[in-house]
C-alpha positions in Angstrom: 14.4 28.8 -10.2 11.7 27.0 -12.2 7.7 28.5 -12.2 6.4 24.9 -12.5 4.9 23.6 -9.4 5.7 20.5 -7.8 3.4 17.2 -8.3 1.1 16.8 -5.9 0.1 13.0 -7.0 3.4 11.6 -6.2 4.3 8.2 -5.6 4.8 7.0 -1.9 7.9 6.0 -0.7 9.3 2.6 0.1 9.8 2.5 3.8 8.8 -1.0 4.3 11.8 -2.6 2.7 14.0 -0.3 4.1 12.7 -1.0 7.3 12.8 -5.0 7.0 16.4 -4.3 5.5 17.4 -2.1 8.6 15.8 -4.8 11.1 17.9 -7.3 9.5 21.3 -5.5 9.7 20.7 -4.2 13.4 20.1 -7.8 14.3 23.0 -8.9 12.7 25.0 -6.1 13.5 24.5 -6.5 17.2 25.0 -10.6 17.5 28.2 -9.5 15.7 28.9 -7.1 18.3 28.2 -9.6 21.0 30.1 -12.4 19.6 33.3 -10.2 18.9 33.1 -8.5 22.6 32.8 -11.7 24.0 36.0 -13.3 21.8 37.6 -10.0 22.8 36.9 -10.2 26.9 37.5 -13.8 27.3 39.6 -14.8 24.5 37.1 -17.3 22.9 33.7 -17.8 21.7 30.7 -17.6 24.2 29.9 -21.2 25.1 26.3 -20.6 23.8 27.2 -19.8 20.3 30.6 -21.7 20.0 29.0 -25.2 18.7 26.7 -23.0 15.9 29.8 -21.3 14.8 31.9 -24.3 14.7 29.2 -25.9 12.2 29.3 -22.8 10.3 33.2 -22.9 10.0 32.8 -26.3 9.3 30.6 -25.9 6.5 32.4 -25.6 2.6 31.2 -23.3 0.2 29.4 -25.6 -2.1 27.7 -27.2 0.6 23.6 -27.3 -0.1 23.1 -24.9 3.2 25.4 -22.5 2.3 24.0 -22.5 -1.6 20.3 -22.3 -0.4 21.3 -19.1 1.7 23.2 -17.9 -0.8 19.9 -18.1 -3.1 17.4 -16.8 -0.7 19.6 -14.2 0.3 20.0 -13.3 -3.7 16.2 -13.2 -3.9 15.4 -11.2 -0.9 17.6 -8.7 -1.9 16.5 -8.9 -5.6 12.8 -8.4 -4.4 14.0 -5.3 -2.3 15.8 -4.0 -4.9 12.2 -4.3 -7.2 10.1 -2.9 -4.4 12.7 0.4 -4.1 12.9 0.7 -8.2 9.4 0.3 -8.9 7.1 3.1 -7.6 4.0 2.1 -5.5 0.3 3.3 -6.5 -0.5 7.1 -5.5 -2.9 7.1 -2.9 -4.3 10.6 -4.7 -6.6 10.8 -7.7 -5.8 14.0 -10.2 -9.0 16.1 -10.5 -10.2 19.2 -12.1 -7.9 19.2 -15.3 -7.2 22.5 -17.2 -5.0 24.5 -18.7 -3.8 26.3 -15.4 -0.3 25.0 -14.4 -0.2 23.1 -11.5 -2.3 20.3 -9.9 -5.6 19.6 -7.9 -5.6 16.0 -6.2 -8.0 14.5 -3.8 -7.4 11.3 -1.5 -9.1 8.1 -2.9 -10.8 8.0 1.0 -12.1 11.5 0.6 -13.4 10.6 -2.6 -15.0 7.9 -1.0 -16.3 9.8 1.2 -17.7 12.3 -1.2 -19.7 9.8 -3.2 -20.9 7.9 0.2 -22.1 10.9 1.5 -24.1 12.1 -1.8 -25.4 8.3 -1.9 -26.7 8.4 1.4 -28.9 11.6 0.6 -30.8 10.0 -1.9 -34.5 8.6 -1.0 -34.6 5.6 0.4 -31.1 5.0 1.2 -30.5 4.2 5.0 -26.7 3.9 4.8 -24.2 3.7 1.9 -20.7 2.2 2.0 -18.1 3.3 -0.6 -14.4 2.7 -1.9 -12.6 4.0 -4.4 -9.5 2.0 -6.5 -7.3 3.5 -9.3 -10.1 1.8 -11.8 -13.5 1.9 -10.2 -15.6 3.2 -7.4 -17.9 0.3 -5.3 -20.7 1.5 -3.5 -22.6 -0.6 -1.4 -26.1 1.1 -0.1 -28.4 -0.1 2.2 -32.4 0.2 1.6 -35.5 -0.8 3.6 -37.7 0.3 0.3 -39.4 -2.9 -1.2 -38.7 -1.3 -4.9 -35.1 -1.6 -4.9 -34.5 -1.0 -8.6 -35.8 2.5 -8.0 -32.9 3.1 -5.1 -30.4 1.4 -7.4 -30.9 4.2 -10.3 -30.9 7.1 -8.2 -28.2 5.9 -6.1 -25.8 5.1 -9.6 -26.8 8.4 -11.0 -25.7 10.2 -7.5 -22.6 8.5 -7.3 -21.8 9.1 -11.2 -22.5 13.0 -10.5 -20.3 13.0 -7.4 -17.2 11.5 -9.2 -17.9 13.5 -12.7 -18.4 16.9 -11.0 -14.6 16.4 -10.1 -13.2 15.5 -13.5 -10.8 13.3 -12.6 -8.1 12.5 -14.9 -9.1 9.0 -15.3 -12.6 8.4 -15.0 -13.1 5.2 -12.8 -16.0 2.9 -13.4 -18.9 3.5 -10.6 -20.4 0.1 -9.5 -23.2 0.7 -7.3 -25.2 -1.9 -5.5 -28.2 -2.1 -3.4 -28.9 -4.4 0.0 -32.2 -4.8 1.1 -32.2 -4.6 5.1 -35.2 -6.1 6.9 
């Protein structure tokens, strides 16, 4: 038994490649079961699939359609393998780093909401919109004030303080823009 707590900023699972592979395999399985079931019951291939099966059966392995299909399947397999092996980006950021074992994390959406609410409290800001990526915090503050420069400085300070209070493990750059409303 270990006393080290589990990581909270783990990478997301790769459910999209697995879902795509599952859909392809399920479709192939249903098609194969239908063809085999019809062959066993009637003793011949289904009439709607007979011409396609004859065409596929007549192809040689060195023909262009077979080689193109093999290349496409190999490329799709390689892409799915890379998607499964390479971890996705985490949707959470580590904050409040210190000597205490364990982690404190906050989702990027919650960090954006925190910055947005802090910027909306600035005098002269009518509304704000914030988004957080791994490297940057983007804030757009809307104002009706004629002197947008002072609103910009106050909004930038509020956004930077909001991020700095959480002491993130990797400090993102803060970009604040002001839009003047009519």
